[in-house]
Backbone as CSV, one residue per row, in Angstrom:
resi,resn,N_x,N_y,N_z,CA_x,CA_y,CA_z,C_x,C_y,C_z
1,MET,150.073,110.731,113.329,148.646,110.632,113.060,148.275,111.693,112.023
2,ALA,147.479,111.288,111.084,147.024,112.207,110.045,145.503,112.257,110.068
3,GLY,144.993,113.437,110.087,143.544,113.575,110.080,142.917,112.984,111.326
4,LYS,141.831,112.244,111.140,141.091,111.666,112.258,141.387,110.183,112.442
5,CYS,142.540,109.714,111.988,142.836,108.287,112.081,144.217,108.044,112.676
6,LYS,144.277,107.153,113.651,145.541,106.810,114.300,146.421,105.950,113.410
7,ALA,145.851,105.265,112.427,146.618,104.378,111.547,147.145,105.098,110.311
8,ALA,146.691,106.320,110.072,147.108,107.071,108.886,148.392,107.841,109.168
9,TYR,149.163,108.025,108.116,150.380,108.825,108.218,150.562,109.599,106.916
10,CYS,151.243,110.709,107.015,151.493,111.543,105.840,152.601,110.930,104.992
11,THR,152.436,111.005,103.689,153.417,110.474,102.753,153.398,111.307,101.481
12,ASP,154.444,111.193,100.692,154.448,111.899,99.411,153.927,111.006,98.288
13,GLU,153.450,109.825,98.630,152.856,108.905,97.657,151.335,108.966,97.743
14,TYR,150.705,108.246,96.839,149.242,108.117,96.817,148.606,109.499,96.761
15,HIS,147.690,109.777,97.646,147.013,111.073,97.695,147.442,111.857,98.931
16,GLY,148.553,111.460,99.516,149.105,112.188,100.657,149.008,111.454,101.975
17,TYR,148.236,110.347,102.022,148.075,109.594,103.257,148.277,108.106,103.014
18,GLY,149.063,107.489,103.862,149.230,106.046,103.843,148.518,105.449,105.038
19,CYS,148.400,104.138,105.056,147.708,103.444,106.141,148.596,102.325,106.662
20,SER,148.815,102.295,107.964,149.649,101.250,108.547,148.926,99.903,108.603
21,ILE,147.628,99.874,108.425,146.870,98.619,108.440,146.866,97.972,107.062
22,THR,146.574,98.746,106.024,146.550,98.194,104.670,147.940,98.163,104.048
23,GLU,148.882,98.869,104.675,150.249,98.991,104.169,150.265,99.574,102.755
24,GLY,149.331,100.460,102.495,149.226,101.134,101.205,148.571,102.478,101.417
25,ALA,147.802,102.891,100.452,147.111,104.179,100.538,145.921,104.087,101.484
26,CYS,145.621,105.202,102.126,144.398,105.291,102.926,143.218,105.206,101.959
27,MET,142.157,104.556,102.363,140.994,104.375,101.502,140.182,105.667,101.332
28,PHE,140.465,106.649,102.166,139.715,107.897,102.138,140.622,109.060,101.765
29,LEU,140.065,110.071,101.140,140.832,111.246,100.785,141.322,111.953,102.053
30,TYR,140.473,111.998,103.075,140.837,112.532,104.377,140.620,111.416,105.391
31,PRO,141.679,110.915,106.005,141.577,109.782,106.921,140.542,109.988,108.022
32,ASP,139.738,108.954,108.266,138.694,108.985,109.283,138.527,107.563,109.815
33,SER,139.054,107.284,111.001,139.058,105.920,111.524,137.659,105.396,111.828
34,LYS,136.736,106.262,112.238,135.362,105.794,112.521,134.666,105.361,111.238
35,LYS,134.845,106.133,110.190,134.224,105.782,108.908,134.845,104.498,108.356
36,CYS,136.151,104.343,108.533,136.841,103.136,108.074,136.298,101.913,108.828
37,ALA,136.096,102.047,110.124,135.554,100.945,110.914,134.132,100.604,110.482
38,GLU,133.331,101.618,110.194,131.949,101.395,109.766,131.888,100.713,108.400
39,GLU,132.691,101.182,107.442,132.617,100.678,106.076,133.423,99.407,105.828
40,TYR,134.592,99.279,106.476,135.485,98.154,106.186,135.716,97.220,107.372
41,GLY,135.286,97.621,108.575,135.508,96.788,109.751,136.971,96.723,110.157
42,GLU,137.755,97.719,109.777,139.172,97.756,110.101,139.534,99.099,110.708
43,GLY,140.744,99.197,111.192,141.234,100.450,111.742,141.168,100.474,113.253
44,PRO,141.692,101.527,113.843,141.768,101.609,115.297,140.411,101.681,115.989
45,ASP,139.373,102.098,115.311,138.051,102.189,115.934,137.188,100.952,115.701
46,ALA,137.646,99.998,114.939,136.852,98.805,114.648,136.578,97.991,115.906
47,GLU,137.553,97.890,116.780,137.356,97.117,118.007,136.281,97.745,118.887
48,GLU,136.241,99.072,118.938,135.206,99.766,119.711,133.820,99.474,119.159
49,LEU,133.686,99.496,117.821,132.376,99.286,117.191,131.945,97.834,117.190
50,TYR,132.914,96.911,116.934,132.558,95.517,116.723,133.118,94.569,117.765
51,GLY,133.884,95.064,118.709,134.542,94.220,119.702,133.572,93.338,120.481
52,GLU,132.474,93.903,120.942,131.508,93.141,121.731,130.706,92.179,120.881
53,GLU,130.436,92.530,119.620,129.652,91.670,118.737,130.410,90.405,118.357
54,ASN,131.749,90.507,118.210,132.552,89.376,117.771,132.833,88.377,118.879
55,GLU,132.564,88.736,120.119,132.869,87.823,121.232,131.769,86.814,121.442
């Protein structure tokens, strides 16, 4: 885990963080799963925020 996101990992590519969901670079300079869920509807916190709305 890197930063505040369970899907982020440290790498020597991109800006230092990769994402297991996008299979590329993390969208943020400092990984933040809550912000990712709010802005993109993805990441480990997306189900918490949108899980009940999608049912």
